[in-house]
C-alpha positions in Angstrom: 0.0 0.0 0.0 1.3 3.4 -1.0 1.9 5.7 2.1 -0.2 8.8 2.4 2.8 10.6 4.0 4.8 13.1 2.0 7.9 11.2 1.0 10.5 13.6 2.4 12.2 11.0 4.6 14.2 7.9 3.8 12.9 5.8 6.7 14.6 2.7 8.0 12.3 -0.3 8.0 11.7 -0.2 11.8 8.9 0.8 14.0 9.0 1.0 17.8 6.2 0.3 20.2 7.7 1.6 23.4 10.9 2.8 25.0 12.6 2.1 28.2 15.6 4.3 29.2 18.2 3.9 26.5 16.3 1.1 24.7 13.6 1.0 22.1 11.4 -2.0 21.6 9.6 -3.1 18.4 6.1 -4.6 18.3 7.8 -8.0 18.0 9.8 -7.4 21.2 13.2 -6.8 19.6 15.3 -4.4 21.7 17.5 -1.7 20.1 20.1 0.3 22.0 19.3 4.0 21.1 22.5 6.0 20.5 20.6 8.6 18.5 18.0 9.7 21.1 15.7 11.0 18.4 18.7 13.2 17.1 19.6 14.5 20.6 16.0 15.0 21.7 15.3 12.2 24.2 17.9 13.7 26.6 16.6 11.7 29.6 15.9 8.5 27.6 12.5 7.0 27.0 9.6 7.0 29.4 11.6 8.8 32.2 9.2 8.5 35.2 9.6 12.2 36.2 8.7 13.4 32.7 5.9 10.9 32.4 4.5 12.1 35.7 4.7 15.7 34.9 3.1 15.3 31.5 0.3 13.1 32.9 -0.5 15.4 35.7 -0.6 18.4 33.4 -2.6 16.6 30.8 -5.3 16.0 33.4 -5.5 19.7 34.2 -5.1 21.9 31.1 -3.3 21.5 27.8 -3.5 24.9 26.0 -4.8 28.4 26.7 -2.8 30.5 24.2 -0.5 33.3 25.0 -3.4 35.7 25.4 -3.3 34.7 29.1 -0.6 34.2 31.7 0.9 30.8 31.9 2.5 30.2 35.3 4.6 27.2 34.2 6.1 29.3 31.5 7.0 32.1 34.0 8.6 29.6 36.2 10.6 27.9 33.4 11.7 31.3 32.0 12.9 32.4 35.4 14.9 29.1 35.9 16.6 29.6 32.5 17.4 33.2 33.4 19.0 32.1 36.7 21.0 29.3 35.1 22.3 31.2 32.1 23.5 34.5 30.7 19.9 35.4 29.6 17.4 37.8 31.1 14.4 36.9 28.9 13.1 33.8 27.1 10.7 33.2 24.2 9.2 29.7 24.1 8.3 28.1 20.8 8.0 24.6 19.3 11.3 23.8 17.4 14.9 24.7 16.8 14.0 26.4 13.5 11.5 28.6 15.2 14.0 29.4 17.9 16.5 30.5 15.3 13.9 32.5 13.4 13.3 34.4 16.7 17.0 34.9 17.2 17.4 36.4 13.7 14.5 38.7 14.3 15.8 39.8 17.7 19.2 40.7 16.2 17.7 42.7 13.4 15.2 44.5 15.6 18.0 45.4 18.1 19.7 47.5 15.4 16.5 48.9 13.9 15.4 50.3 17.2 18.9 51.6 17.8 18.6 53.8 14.7 20.4 51.4 12.3 17.8 49.5 10.3 20.4 49.0 7.6 22.2 46.5 9.9 20.3 43.4 9.2 22.9 41.0 7.7 24.0 38.0 9.7 27.3 36.2 9.2 27.1 32.4 9.5 29.7 29.6 9.0 30.2 26.9 6.4 28.8 23.6 7.4 26.1 25.1 9.6 22.6 23.8 9.9 20.1 26.2 11.5 16.8 24.7 10.4 14.5 24.1 7.4 12.4 27.3 7.1 13.4 29.5 4.2 15.3 31.9 6.4 17.1 29.3 8.4 18.0 27.4 5.2 19.6 30.6 3.9 21.4 31.0 7.2 22.8 27.5 7.0 23.9 28.1 3.4 23.9 24.5 2.3 22.9 24.5 -1.4 21.5 20.9 -1.3 18.8 22.0 1.1 17.9 25.2 -0.8 17.7 23.6 -4.3 14.4 24.2 -6.0 12.9 26.6 -3.4 13.4 29.8 -5.2 15.7 32.7 -4.5 17.7 32.5 -1.3 16.4 34.7 1.5 18.5 37.8 1.6 20.6 38.9 4.5 23.1 36.1 5.2 26.8 36.0 4.5 28.8 32.8 5.1 32.5 32.2 5.7 34.5 29.2 6.7 34.9 28.8 10.4 38.4 29.8 11.5 39.1 31.9 8.4 39.6 35.2 10.1 40.6 37.1 7.0 37.3 36.1 5.3 35.3 37.0 8.4 37.0 40.4 8.6 36.3 41.0 4.9 32.6 40.2 5.1 31.8 42.4 8.2 30.5 45.7 7.0 28.1 48.6 7.8 25.1 46.3 7.2 26.3 43.5 9.5 24.1 42.9 12.6 25.3 39.7 14.1 27.4 36.5 14.0 25.6 33.2 14.3 27.4 29.9 15.1 26.9 26.4 16.6 29.5 25.6 19.2 29.7 22.2 17.7 28.3 21.7 14.2 26.0 18.7 14.5 24.5 18.1 11.1 27.7 19.4 9.5 29.8 16.5 10.9 30.3 17.1 14.7 32.8 19.8 14.0 33.9 21.4 17.3 34.6 25.1 17.2 37.7 25.6 19.4 37.0 27.5 22.6 39.7 30.0 21.7 37.8 30.7 18.4 34.5 31.3 20.3 36.3 33.8 22.5 37.7 35.5 19.5 34.3 35.7 17.9 33.0 37.3 21.1 35.8 39.9 20.9 35.0 40.6 17.3 31.4 41.2 18.1 32.3 43.6 20.9 34.7 45.5 18.7 32.2 45.9 15.9 29.0 46.5 17.8 27.6 43.1 16.7 25.4 40.6 18.5 26.7 37.1 19.0 24.1 34.4 18.4 24.7 30.8 19.6 22.7 28.0 18.0 22.6 25.5 20.9 19.7 23.5 19.5 21.7 20.3 19.4 24.5 21.1 21.9 22.3 22.4 24.8 20.6 21.0 27.8 23.6 19.2 29.1 24.6 17.4 25.9 28.3 18.3 26.3 28.5 18.2 30.2 27.6 21.8 30.7 24.0 23.1 30.5 25.0 24.9 27.3 28.2 24.1 25.3 29.4 27.7 25.0 30.0 27.7 28.8 33.2 25.6 28.2 34.7 28.6 26.4 34.1 31.1 29.2 32.1 33.5 27.1 28.4 34.3 26.8 26.3 35.1 23.7 23.8 37.9 23.4 21.1 35.6 22.0 20.9 31.8 22.0 18.5 29.2 20.5 17.7 25.9 22.2 15.3 23.0 21.4 15.7 19.2 21.0 16.6 18.1 24.6 14.8 21.0 26.2 11.6 19.1 26.1 13.0 15.6 26.5 10.9 14.4 23.6 8.1 16.9 23.8 8.2 19.4 20.9 9.6 22.5 22.4 12.1 25.3 21.6 13.3 28.5 23.2 15.2 31.7 22.3 17.1 33.2 25.2 18.6 36.7 25.2 19.9 39.5 27.3 17.4 42.3 28.0 19.6 44.7 26.0 19.7 42.4 22.9 15.9 42.0 23.1 15.2 45.7 23.5 13.2 45.9 20.3 10.9 42.9 21.0 7.8 44.6 22.3 4.2 43.5 22.2 3.1 42.4 18.8 6.6 42.0 17.3 6.7 38.2 17.5 4.3 35.4 18.5 3.3 31.8 18.4 0.1 29.8 18.8 1.4 26.7 20.5 4.8 27.8 22.0 5.0 27.9 25.7 1.7 26.2 26.3 1.0 24.6 29.8 1.7 21.1 28.6 5.1 22.0 27.1 6.1 24.1 30.1 5.3 21.3 32.6 7.6 18.9 30.7 10.3 21.6 30.3 10.3 22.2 34.0 10.5 18.5 34.6 13.6 18.2 32.3 15.3 21.0 34.3 14.5 19.3 37.5 16.7 16.4 36.4 19.4 18.2 34.4 20.0 20.8 37.1 20.0 18.2 39.8 23.1 17.8 41.9 25.9 15.9 40.0 23.9 15.3 36.9 26.0 17.3 34.5 29.2 16.0 36.1 28.0 12.5 35.3 27.3 13.4 31.7 30.9 14.7 31.4 32.2 11.4 33.0 30.1 9.2 30.7 31.3 11.2 27.7 34.9 10.7 28.7 34.4 7.0 29.2 32.7 6.6 25.8 35.4 8.6 24.1 38.1 6.4 25.7 36.5 3.2 24.6 35.9 4.6 21.1 39.7 5.4 20.9 40.5 1.8 21.6 37.9 0.7 19.0 39.5 3.0 16.4 42.9 1.5 17.1 41.4 -2.0 16.4 39.6 -1.0 13.2 41.6 1.9 11.7 40.2 1.3 8.2 36.6 1.8 9.5 37.0 4.5 12.1 39.3 7.3 11.1 38.6 10.0 13.7 36.6 10.7 16.9 35.1 14.1 17.3 32.9 16.0 19.8 32.5 16.7 23.5 30.5 15.0 26.2 27.8 12.8 24.9 27.8 14.5 21.5 30.4 12.4 19.6 31.0 11.6 16.0 32.9 8.9 14.2 34.6 9.9 11.0 34.4 6.8 8.8 36.4 5.1 6.1 33.3 3.4 4.8 30.0 5.1 3.8 28.2 6.4 6.9 24.7 5.3 5.7 26.0 1.8 5.1 27.6 1.7 8.6 24.3 3.0 10.2 22.5 0.1 8.5 25.1 -2.4 9.7 24.7 -1.0 13.2 20.9 -1.5 13.0 21.6 -5.1 12.0 23.2 -5.5 15.5 20.4 -3.5 17.1 22.3 -0.3 17.7 20.9 3.1 16.4 23.3 5.8 15.3 22.7 8.9 13.2 24.5 9.8 10.0 25.8 13.4 9.5 27.8 15.4 7.1 31.5 14.7 6.3 30.8 11.0 6.4 30.2 11.0 10.1 27.9 8.9 12.3 26.8 10.6 15.4 26.6 9.0 18.8 23.9 10.9 20.8 22.8 8.6 23.6 20.4 9.7 26.4 22.3 11.7 29.0 21.3 9.1 31.5 23.3 6.4 29.8 25.1 4.0 32.1 28.5 2.3 31.8 27.0 -1.1 31.0 25.1 0.4 28.1 28.2 2.2 26.9 30.0 -1.2 26.9 27.1 -2.7 25.0 27.2 0.0 22.4 30.9 -0.3 21.8 30.6 -4.0 21.4 27.9 -3.5 18.7 30.0 -0.9 17.0 32.8 -3.5 16.9 30.4 -6.0 15.4 29.3 -3.6 12.7 32.9 -2.7 11.9 33.8 -6.4 11.6 31.4 -6.7 8.8 33.3 -4.2 6.8 36.7 -5.6 7.8 35.5 -9.0 6.5 34.4 -7.6 3.2 37.7 -5.8 2.9 39.6 -8.9 3.7 37.7 -10.9 1.1 38.4 -8.3 -1.5 42.1 -8.4 -0.9 
């Protein structure tokens, strides 16, 4: 039977009935170790009891009222983010793309209300992925995603990360902001060095620009800090977040200093579903866990353990695993074999990994992952690699 769904995804022939922590279970009872976490979304794993309890309790009370009325859960979640980050104000939405759209608008409006409406251009960096709306596609700058959708949305200039001469050349009187992911996820788990982030902060300060951090994939504890930019010791003016922020519930946020958001007054931006009571209850439940004592330290420890075991795995299979990238529990394996083929081989041994650019597979397990599950994942990666080693040996 032909599917009624728009065929915009190449789906693996798998469907899951339920999840338990780091595991997904098919209708037939087959268990898969989930090292994709819904592409860094299921930060606390599947069916986390605190999240289930918060969602269920809220669902029995009220789901949606609209932003025409006060939403106490949103006020509380916003205050918690303000206390835990650089930000003074938060705008809640439904996705990373929406969070980045808000960030773009905040940056442009900041200059407009400051008497410089001509300053609307935003500099982004090659390999970026900021979403799939027309504006965020233009911000990302990847032609393969823009093909066939008409003229590119105006107002974005792109340079290679680390090419300081190119960056200096592109900054001009129309430049409003720089926008960067601390680690490029879709682009191949490319880590932007901490010193480079500090230099970008200095460039923004020297040129009157705002610094936007896209932390959609890197945020909510993924690297062992609440947000990845914290490792560099600098703060942005505006930051987008999503994915892990709702632990699996669709949710995004744009955080900013009060100064950066000075132009965002009543009527300048809005959302129908963003920040509704159901989302806010889940978001608060996620922060209960992630901000709990010792949680982020454990994420950093688990990331180090996984990275060490991957290094040994690379040594045993150098023709399959070429390089290990990333920080915390956002790791990537640069492969010597096609990444989609490797992801399929991993599925054959009941391990889920996520392909990315630059022939990478991403390892994005739940932040609650344990040592035994890390060992099981490495064993399955080894089994998948052995398939390619066997093929290579036969060919020789």
